MARTORPA-661039 format. One record per residue: residue in three letters; residue number from 1; x, y, z of N, C-alpha, C in turn. Coordinates in nm, 4 decimals. Last residue first. Example, Ala and Ser with C-alpha at 12.3 -4.5 7.8 and 13.67 -1.06 7.14 Angstrom:
  aa   i     n_xx     n_yy     n_zz    ca_xx    ca_yy    ca_zz     c_xx     c_yy     c_zz
 ser   2   1.2850  -0.2250   0.7080   1.3670  -0.1060   0.7140   1.2900   0.0030   0.7870
 ala   1   1.3190  -0.5690   0.7800   1.2300  -0.4500   0.7800   1.3200  -0.3300   0.7800
end
This chain:
  aa   i     n_xx     n_yy     n_zz    ca_xx    ca_yy    ca_zz     c_xx     c_yy     c_zz
 his 129  -0.0591  -0.0063   2.7963   0.0275   0.1127   2.8016   0.1366   0.0940   2.9007
 val 128  -0.2146  -0.2185   2.5676  -0.1457  -0.2113   2.6965  -0.0532  -0.0908   2.6919
 pro 127  -0.5287  -0.1483   2.4055  -0.3827  -0.1626   2.4041  -0.3254  -0.1511   2.5441
 pro 126  -0.8264  -0.3459   2.4661  -0.7521  -0.2187   2.4700  -0.6015  -0.2427   2.4676
 ile 125  -0.9677  -0.5566   2.2326  -0.8914  -0.5561   2.3573  -0.8107  -0.4272   2.3616
 gly 124  -1.0689  -0.5323   1.9808  -1.1614  -0.5214   2.0933  -1.0932  -0.5205   2.2290
 pro 123  -0.8328  -0.7498   1.8263  -0.9367  -0.6465   1.8138  -1.0307  -0.6500   1.9348
 ala 122  -0.5359  -0.8210   2.0219  -0.6534  -0.8675   1.9488  -0.7542  -0.7528   1.9354
 arg 121  -0.1906  -0.7733   2.0019  -0.3196  -0.7198   2.0474  -0.4326  -0.7714   1.9603
 gly 120   0.0577  -0.8486   1.9036  -0.0232  -0.9480   1.9732  -0.1580  -0.8999   2.0208
 asp 119   0.1428  -0.6096   1.7773   0.2226  -0.6700   1.8840   0.1389  -0.7650   1.9694
 glu 118   0.0514  -0.4428   1.5802  -0.0446  -0.4901   1.6800   0.0262  -0.5540   1.7984
 leu 117   0.2860  -0.3983   1.4284   0.2192  -0.2872   1.4958   0.1212  -0.3326   1.6033
 ile 116   0.3655  -0.6593   1.3343   0.4569  -0.5711   1.4071   0.3810  -0.4683   1.4911
 glu 115   0.1342  -0.7645   1.2095   0.2056  -0.8407   1.3122   0.2931  -0.7499   1.3980
 lys 114   0.0712  -0.5553   1.0298  -0.0261  -0.6017   1.1293   0.0452  -0.6732   1.2435
 leu 113   0.2971  -0.5513   0.8660   0.2669  -0.4364   0.9516   0.1705  -0.4755   1.0627
 asp 112   0.2602  -0.8032   0.7445   0.3812  -0.7768   0.8233   0.3582  -0.6591   0.9179
 leu 111   0.0195  -0.7551   0.6121   0.0232  -0.8551   0.7194   0.1486  -0.8413   0.8052
 ala 110   0.0995  -0.5545   0.4273  -0.0068  -0.5287   0.5251  -0.0009  -0.6279   0.6414
 ile 109   0.2956  -0.6936   0.2792   0.3299  -0.5698   0.3505   0.2277  -0.5448   0.4611
 ala 108   0.1363  -0.9002   0.1735   0.2484  -0.9320   0.2621   0.2911  -0.8097   0.3436
 lys 107  -0.0374  -0.7591   0.0083  -0.0914  -0.8292   0.1248   0.0202  -0.8632   0.2228
 ala 106   0.1495  -0.6660  -0.1809   0.0688  -0.5709  -0.1033   0.0142  -0.6370   0.0228
 ala 105   0.2442  -0.9081  -0.2867   0.3366  -0.8202  -0.2152   0.2595  -0.7202  -0.1283
 arg 104   0.0143  -1.0009  -0.4160   0.0719  -1.0786  -0.3054   0.1667  -0.9924  -0.2219
 ala 103  -0.0100  -0.7979  -0.6094  -0.1181  -0.8203  -0.5128  -0.0664  -0.8982  -0.3919
 arg 102   0.2277  -0.8311  -0.7561   0.2037  -0.7052  -0.6829   0.0936  -0.7216  -0.5780
 arg 101   0.1884  -1.0901  -0.8614   0.3065  -1.0599  -0.7795   0.2837  -0.9353  -0.6945
 asp 100  -0.0461  -1.0488  -1.0108  -0.0446  -1.1452  -0.9013   0.0723  -1.1171  -0.8065
 phe  99   0.0480  -0.8594  -1.2001  -0.0629  -0.8269  -1.1103  -0.0594  -0.9187  -0.9883
 glu  98   0.2415  -1.0171  -1.3269   0.2827  -0.8974  -1.2537   0.1740  -0.8533  -1.1566
 arg  97   0.0776  -1.2096  -1.4456   0.1800  -1.2496  -1.3478   0.2233  -1.1313  -1.2622
 arg  96  -0.0704  -1.0448  -1.6170  -0.1389  -1.1228  -1.5126  -0.0402  -1.1668  -1.4046
 ala  95   0.1365  -0.9505  -1.7809   0.0593  -0.8555  -1.6999  -0.0140  -0.9286  -1.5875
 asp  94   0.2110  -1.1840  -1.9093   0.3062  -1.1206  -1.8188   0.2370  -1.0190  -1.7280
 arg  93  -0.0193  -1.2234  -2.0629   0.0209  -1.3256  -1.9653   0.1183  -1.2664  -1.8632
 pro  92  -0.0177  -0.9911  -2.2291  -0.1243  -1.0140  -2.1300  -0.0857  -1.1166  -2.0234
 arg  91   0.3068  -0.8338  -2.2514   0.2112  -0.9347  -2.2983   0.1054  -0.9579  -2.1915
 met  90   0.3772  -0.4950  -2.2624   0.3743  -0.6144  -2.1788   0.2694  -0.7096  -2.2348
 pro  89   0.5819  -0.2138  -2.3581   0.4786  -0.3143  -2.3852   0.4915  -0.4356  -2.2924
 gly  88   0.6972   0.0006  -2.0837   0.6976  -0.0501  -2.2215   0.5890  -0.1545  -2.2402
 pro  87   0.6529   0.0635  -1.8207   0.6915   0.1720  -1.9110   0.6951   0.1300  -2.0581
 pro  86   0.3490  -0.0935  -1.7031   0.4929  -0.0952  -1.7277   0.5290   0.0171  -1.8243
 ala  85   0.1133   0.0926  -1.5055   0.1453   0.0123  -1.6237   0.2969   0.0085  -1.6376
 ala  84  -0.1171   0.1188  -1.2285   0.0043   0.1508  -1.3030   0.0206   0.0566  -1.4220
 arg  83  -0.2395   0.1615  -0.9307  -0.2903   0.1698  -1.0683  -0.1739   0.2142  -1.1544
 leu  82  -0.2957   0.0373  -0.6250  -0.1869   0.0563  -0.7200  -0.2487   0.0508  -0.8586
 phe  81  -0.4058   0.0867  -0.2983  -0.4405   0.0952  -0.4400  -0.3125   0.1155  -0.5208
 tyr  80  -0.5232  -0.0231   0.0107  -0.4066  -0.0074  -0.0758  -0.4528  -0.0093  -0.2205
 his  79  -0.6415   0.0570   0.3280  -0.6772   0.0365   0.1871  -0.5519   0.0644   0.1049
 leu  78  -0.6719  -0.0500   0.6422  -0.5682  -0.0079   0.5490  -0.6134  -0.0455   0.4084
 leu  77  -0.8638   0.0471   0.8941  -0.8745  -0.0330   0.7728  -0.7755   0.0267   0.6738
 thr  76  -0.7761   0.0476   1.2327  -0.7626   0.1111   1.1022  -0.7844   0.0087   0.9923
 gly  75  -0.9564   0.0381   1.5406  -0.8325   0.0317   1.4648  -0.8416   0.1043   1.3326
 asp  74  -1.1973  -0.0179   1.6538  -1.0870   0.0169   1.7437  -0.9529   0.0136   1.6709
 leu  73  -1.3837   0.1011   1.3896  -1.3943   0.0338   1.5181  -1.2781   0.0763   1.6081
 met  72  -1.1630   0.2712   1.1824  -1.2750   0.1780   1.1886  -1.2697   0.1036   1.3214
 arg  71  -1.0237   0.5111   0.9767  -1.0511   0.4744   1.1164  -1.1751   0.3856   1.1166
 glu  70  -0.8409   0.4311   0.6981  -0.9772   0.4617   0.7434  -0.9947   0.4154   0.8870
 leu  69  -0.6013   0.5308   0.4967  -0.6155   0.4779   0.6316  -0.7485   0.5241   0.6882
 trp  68  -0.4786   0.4469   0.1912  -0.5850   0.5235   0.2566  -0.6094   0.4553   0.3893
 val  67  -0.2117   0.4662  -0.0102  -0.2574   0.3984   0.1102  -0.3565   0.4947   0.1757
 glu  66  -0.1680   0.4503  -0.3635  -0.2246   0.5170  -0.2456  -0.2381   0.4184  -0.1319
 met  65  -0.0180   0.5340  -0.6759  -0.0371   0.4399  -0.5664  -0.0894   0.5184  -0.4471
 thr  64   0.0009   0.5562  -1.0360  -0.0237   0.6113  -0.9030  -0.0424   0.4985  -0.8025
 gly  63   0.2520   0.5156  -1.2839   0.1121   0.5384  -1.2505   0.0986   0.6043  -1.1147
 val  62   0.4613   0.2714  -1.4046   0.4326   0.4146  -1.4112   0.2836   0.4332  -1.3833
 leu  61   0.7113   0.0385  -1.2920   0.5733   0.0716  -1.3302   0.5593   0.2229  -1.3308
 ala  60   0.9797   0.0541  -1.2455   0.9295  -0.0678  -1.3104   0.7850  -0.0521  -1.3567
 gly  59   0.9554   0.3997  -1.2511   1.0468   0.2871  -1.2352   0.9925   0.1679  -1.3124
 thr  58   0.7069   0.5777  -1.0612   0.7883   0.5574  -1.1810   0.8836   0.4425  -1.1510
 val  57   0.4118   0.7090  -0.9285   0.5008   0.5938  -0.9349   0.5752   0.5959  -1.0677
 thr  56   0.2905   0.9408  -0.6933   0.3118   0.9066  -0.8334   0.4209   0.7997  -0.8329
 trp  55   0.0905   0.8667  -0.4017   0.2174   0.8844  -0.4701   0.2002   0.8743  -0.6214
 arg  54  -0.0693   0.9570  -0.1024  -0.0849   0.9259  -0.2448   0.0472   0.9581  -0.3123
 leu  53  -0.1394   0.8449   0.2327  -0.0543   0.9098   0.1329  -0.0951   0.8669  -0.0071
 gly  52  -0.3540   0.8927   0.5273  -0.2693   0.8233   0.4313  -0.1938   0.9110   0.3346
 glu  51  -0.4852   1.0036   0.7365  -0.5684   0.9312   0.6392  -0.4854   0.8714   0.5258
 asp  50  -0.3196   1.1550   0.8893  -0.3506   1.0213   0.9396  -0.4442   0.9435   0.8468
 gly  49  -0.2273   1.3272   0.5966  -0.2122   1.3139   0.7415  -0.2403   1.1703   0.7837
 arg  48  -0.2228   1.3050   0.3252  -0.3541   1.3233   0.3876  -0.3471   1.3076   0.5392
 asp  47  -0.0348   1.4296   0.0841  -0.0184   1.3770   0.2192  -0.1474   1.4085   0.2926
 thr  46   0.0030   1.3786  -0.2506  -0.0940   1.4202  -0.1493  -0.0611   1.3508  -0.0185
 tyr  45   0.2268   1.3049  -0.3824   0.1540   1.4190  -0.4386   0.0404   1.4623  -0.3478
 val  44   0.5448   1.1723  -0.3289   0.4163   1.2067  -0.2666   0.3532   1.3220  -0.3428
 glu  43   0.6871   0.9481  -0.5417   0.6870   1.0892  -0.5060   0.5485   1.1231  -0.4523
 leu  42   0.8878   0.6580  -0.5800   0.7632   0.7216  -0.5374   0.7855   0.8684  -0.5063
 arg  41   0.9956   0.4071  -0.7838   1.0325   0.5379  -0.7295   0.9021   0.6125  -0.7022
 leu  40   1.0311   0.0553  -0.7440   0.9479   0.1714  -0.7765   1.0078   0.2968  -0.7135
 asp  39   1.1632  -0.1636  -0.6554   1.1789  -0.1313  -0.7978   1.0936  -0.0126  -0.8416
 pro  38   1.0984  -0.1936  -0.3813   1.2363  -0.1619  -0.4217   1.2523  -0.1213  -0.5679
 trp  37   0.8806  -0.1349  -0.1760   0.8671  -0.1332  -0.3225   1.0028  -0.0997  -0.3845
 tyr  36   0.9669  -0.1591   0.0915   0.8386  -0.2179   0.0497   0.8309  -0.2357  -0.1022
 arg  35   1.2129  -0.0240   0.0874   1.2062  -0.1595   0.1420   1.0793  -0.2298   0.0930
 arg  34   1.1422   0.2205  -0.0130   1.2395   0.1403  -0.0894   1.2396  -0.0043  -0.0411
 trp  33   0.9777   0.3047   0.1953   0.9208   0.2832   0.0615   1.0142   0.1959  -0.0206
 gly  32   1.1513   0.3453   0.4051   1.0593   0.2319   0.4096   0.9996   0.2017   0.2734
 ala  31   1.2629   0.5840   0.3307   1.3500   0.4651   0.3339   1.2644   0.3382   0.3380
 pro  30   1.0545   0.7704   0.3683   1.0859   0.7237   0.2327   1.1808   0.6033   0.2283
 asp  29   0.8317   0.7303   0.6308   0.9735   0.7395   0.5988   1.0012   0.6869   0.4579
 ala  28   0.5570   0.6778   0.6587   0.6047   0.8161   0.6529   0.7484   0.8293   0.6044
 phe  27   0.4471   0.4320   0.7027   0.4625   0.4733   0.5634   0.5259   0.6115   0.5490
 ala  26   0.4310   0.4129   0.9745   0.5020   0.3058   0.9037   0.5278   0.3418   0.7572
 ala  25   0.2656   0.6242   1.0396   0.4081   0.6346   1.0725   0.4902   0.5283   0.9991
 lys  24   0.0158   0.5199   0.9709   0.0748   0.6261   0.8888   0.2244   0.6371   0.9138
 val  23  -0.0296   0.3497   1.1861  -0.0084   0.2921   1.0533   0.0591   0.3955   0.9632
 thr  22  -0.0611   0.5414   1.3842   0.0423   0.4384   1.3996   0.0743   0.3756   1.2655
 gly  21  -0.2810   0.6838   1.2944  -0.1520   0.7514   1.3057  -0.0360   0.6539   1.3200
 pro  20  -0.4961   0.4957   1.3172  -0.4425   0.5356   1.1872  -0.3053   0.6021   1.1942
 pro  19  -0.4354   0.2568   1.5895  -0.4883   0.3820   1.5345  -0.4252   0.4167   1.3992
 val  18  -0.4815  -0.0996   1.5433  -0.4025   0.0134   1.5925  -0.4606   0.1409   1.5303
 ala  17  -0.5455  -0.3524   1.4215  -0.6008  -0.3093   1.5501  -0.5088  -0.2071   1.6171
 leu  16  -0.6134  -0.3419   1.0811  -0.5080  -0.3429   1.1818  -0.5648  -0.2847   1.3102
 phe  15  -0.7447  -0.5047   0.7991  -0.7727  -0.4383   0.9258  -0.6542  -0.4537   1.0195
 thr  14  -0.6892  -0.4417   0.4584  -0.6504  -0.5216   0.5744  -0.6811  -0.4409   0.6994
 glu  13  -0.7380  -0.4569   0.1101  -0.7811  -0.4020   0.2387  -0.7407  -0.4978   0.3493
 asp  12  -0.6413  -0.3650  -0.2230  -0.6337  -0.4550  -0.1086  -0.6825  -0.3819   0.0154
 val  11  -0.6049  -0.3666  -0.5682  -0.6802  -0.3094  -0.4567  -0.6748  -0.4113  -0.3434
 val  10  -0.4256  -0.3014  -0.8617  -0.4334  -0.3794  -0.7384  -0.5102  -0.2996  -0.6335
 asp   9  -0.3788  -0.3160  -1.1703  -0.4779  -0.2428  -1.0913  -0.5063  -0.3247  -0.9656
 ile   8  -0.1810  -0.2946  -1.4447  -0.1791  -0.3429  -1.3069  -0.2743  -0.2554  -1.2252
 ala   7  -0.2314  -0.1649  -1.6764  -0.2074  -0.3083  -1.6855  -0.2151  -0.3721  -1.5469
 pro   6  -0.4924   0.0802  -1.6824  -0.3633   0.0325  -1.6345  -0.3516  -0.1185  -1.6493
 pro   5  -0.6493   0.1689  -1.9955  -0.6571   0.1228  -1.8565  -0.5214   0.0689  -1.8108
 ala   4  -0.5182   0.4541  -2.1734  -0.5567   0.3127  -2.1689  -0.5673   0.2704  -2.0224
 gly   3  -0.4099   0.7013  -2.1433  -0.5550   0.6926  -2.1466  -0.6059   0.5501  -2.1479
 asn   2  -0.1308   0.6339  -2.1338  -0.1864   0.7114  -2.2433  -0.3386   0.7058  -2.2534
 met   1   0.0856   0.6489  -1.9058  -0.0436   0.5826  -1.9188  -0.1276   0.6672  -2.0123
end
């Protein structure tokens, strides 16, 4: 990324009614990264504990990615950021398609985690132990 703005700049937020540590565990295993982002190679450059992870990204895109886990109310606000560009030239129309694909994928990951981790728990209702 030669100082030009990234071709792909995705920002997403999703509330999960579970503690940050529970969400962090879903992102802790590198095998999960390949499942979530199969065409990207990630390398952690900052592990913020229960506040999330920051990665450098190579592969189909080159740049940075972050999941920031913000404790909020009785759960976690999952913030997702992807700032990257393809390794080669990309037409504007293709960049828009790639942005849309990545934004939809980010939301799908968050909603899948929400369904799995919350296990039917509604916000404001204490978890069953």
